[in-house]
N, C-alpha and C positions, 0 to 999 in steps of 0.2 A: 439586544445586548451588544456591547462593544467589546471586541477582543482586547485583552490587556496590552500594555505597552510593548511595542515591537518596532522594527525598522520598516516603516511603510514603503520607503524607496526600494528596499530589497524585495519586498513582496510584489510591488508593482513591476519591477524589472523582470521578475520571474513569470509575469502574466498569470498570477494566481489571485483568486478572490477568496478571502477568508471571512466566514460568517460564524459568529458565536451566538447560538440560540439556545432556548430552553424548552424542554418537554417535561412536564411534571416537575419543574424546578431543577432538573438535572441538565447541566451544560453539555451541549453538543457542538462540536466544531465541524463545519463543512468546508472542505477545500475544493474549489472548482478550477480546473485548468481552463484558462480563458484566452485561447488563441484559435477561435473558430475558423479563421481564414486559412489556417494551416492544419485544420482538423486536430487542433490542440497538440501540435508537435512540441517536443521538449528540448530545452537547451540547458547549458550549464547553469544559467541563471534560474531556470525552473528548479533544478535540484538544490541550488543554494537557498532558494526561497522555502522549499519544502523542509530542508534541514533547519532553517531558522524558525519556522512554525513549531517544529518539534522541540526546539530549545526553549521557546517562549510559552509552550502549552501550559495553561493553568492546571494546577494539581487536581482541582475538582472536576475536570473534564471527564466525562464518562464514555462518550462515543465520538469517534472521528469518522466522518464520511468523506470519501474522495470520489469526485465525479468530473465529467467534462462538460463543456458548454456546447451548444449548437447541435445536440443530438449525436455527439460522438465522444468517445472516451479519450483516446489519444492515438495518433498515428505514429508515435515513436520519436526517435531522434530526428531533429530538424535537418532537412536536406542540406542546409548551409555547412554542416560539419563535413560534408563530403566534397566540397568545392575547393580545390587547391588554390584557386584565385580569389577566394573570398577572404577579405581582411576585416570585415565588419562583425562577423559572428563571434560569440564568446567561446566557441569550441570549434576547432578545426583539427581534424584527425591528422592532417599532414604536418601541421606545426607541432602537434603533440608528438609525432613520430621523431622529431628532431631532438627531443629531450632525452636525458639519461634514463635508463630503465627504472631506477628508484624514483625518479621524478614523475614518470608516467604512473607508476604504482601509487605514489602519494596522491596524484591528481584523481585517479579513479576512486581511491578510498574516500576522498572528499565528496565525489559524486554520490557514492553509495550511502553517505550519511542522510541524504534526502529520503531514503527508502527504509533504512534499518529501524528507525524509531517507531514506525507504525506497528511493528511486532514486538520490539524489545520493551516498550513502555507498558508495564503491567497495570497501570492505572486505567488504561483505555482498552476498548475493543474497537478496532478499525474495520471499516466496511468499504469496499470498492463497489460503486454503483455504475455498472458498465452498460452503456447504451452505444450502439454502433460498434466501431472497431477498436480493439485494444491490441496494438501492434508493437513488437519490439520492447522498447522502454515502457510503452503503455501497458503491455502485457505484464512486464515485470513490476510495474507500479501496482497493478491489480493483485499480483501475487504477494507483494509486500504487505498487503492488508491481511488481517486475521480472517475475514469473511468476504465473500463476493456474491452479489446479486446481479442479475442481468435481464435485459429484455429478450424477447424471443428472437429478435434479429441481431443480437450481439454476436460478435465473432472475435476470435483470438488468433494471433500468429506471432511466433517467435522468429522474427524476420532476419536476425543478425547473420545467420549462416549464409543467406542469399546475398549478403553484402560483404562477405569475406571476414566477418567478425564473429565474436562469441558473446553470448549474454553475460554481462558483467555487473549488472545492477541488482544483485542479490537474488535473482529469480531462479537459478538452476536448482538450488537445494530445496526450495519450497515446491517447485514443480515436480521434482523426482519423488519427494515424500508424499505429495498429494496423489499422484497417479502412477507411481512406480517407474523403475528404471527404463523399461522397454518403451513405454508410451512417451515418457519425457524425452528420451533419446530421439525417437521418431519425429516428434513435432518440432523439437529444437533443430535437428539436423536437416529436415526437409523444408522447414518454414511454411508448412501447409496450414490452411485455415482450420480451426476447430470451432464449430458452430455451437450455439447455446445448448441445444439438446444433447449433443455429444459431451460437452463440457459438464453438464449436470450429471449425466450418467457416470462419468469418470470421477466426479467429486471435485472438479476444478472450481465449480461454483456451487453455492448453497441453495439458490432459488432462482426461478425464472418468473418474471412478471407475465401473467397470461394475457394481459390486454395491451402490452406494449408500453405501459406507463411504469417507468422504473420505480416511482414512489410507491406504487401499490405493493411491490415486493419489499421495498426498503423500510417503509414506515412500520409495518407490523414487527419486523425484526428488531428495529430500534426500540420499540415499545416493550418488547419482551425482555431485551437486555436491560432496560432501565427499571424493569419490575424486580430485578434481583438486587440484593443489598450490595453496595459498592465493595465492601470488604470481601464478600463471598465471590463476586465476579473477579476481583483482583487475584484472589487465591486460585480460583479455577483456571484463569488464563496462565498463571505461573505453573500450575500442575500440568496442564496440557503441554506447555513448552518443554518442561523438564522431562515429560514422558517420552519425548522423541529420542532421547539418548540415554535414558536411565535403565539400570537393571531392575528386575522386579523388586528386589529388596530395597534398592535406593528409592524407587517410586513409592513403595509402601511407607517408608520412613518420611518421605516428603509429604504424603497425604496426612500422616499423623501430626507432623509439625504444623501444617496448615490448619488442621482442625483445632489444635491446641490454641493457636493464635485467635481463631474465631471464637472459641468458647471463652477464653480469658477476657476477650473484649466485651462479652455479654455481662460480666460481673458489674453490678451497680456500684457506684462510687462509695456509697455509705456502708457497704459490707466489707 
């Protein structure tokens, strides 16, 4: 299957491979970070490409899979961003520091767009398939997805503090909600590695591939998600997202409204 019209140059500049495939007739989009020589480090072009895919995503898409090439998920922000003498990279922190505060804020907001749609689009369930290391921006990209599966050797690190930075690509809220304040503070402040078994026990990831083949954990999850009706899956994702900040009464009302929509959609046209 061919991905619908999009800016191929923008995708290529971001070193992302976009595949649109089908399983049981349901469209699946796979996004592969494709900079294996740098362990799939990320640039501003990466984030622009991710945001563009989110903007162009066909409405019928059911599942989005995010993965890395070469047996590694992502080593995080490309090191060129930290070189004051580098004039070739698309993101240089030292040049960024010369902007006004509101300009820096606006720029970071644009970077975040590459991450936010993976959760905010209620039509899809997004899955990060993590092999090898997910570091910094790579960890945050995995956190941006709804679900995460990993190999036994996968490992995670929020490396920003060790570089004198803070995580700013939407990862802090999800991390704290998944594993709690104390654990999230610890791993973000210390930049230590969290290995797959610990991540599974904490709820950072949903499944570990027992044989080191990420697809053996990914494929059953995708098949199970696709076995649910699109309408039900869409409503369930919205319910879970709303539950994070609703009162009991608000959540109960949200459940009722979702069920009303589902039931009404069942009515045959001739009745």
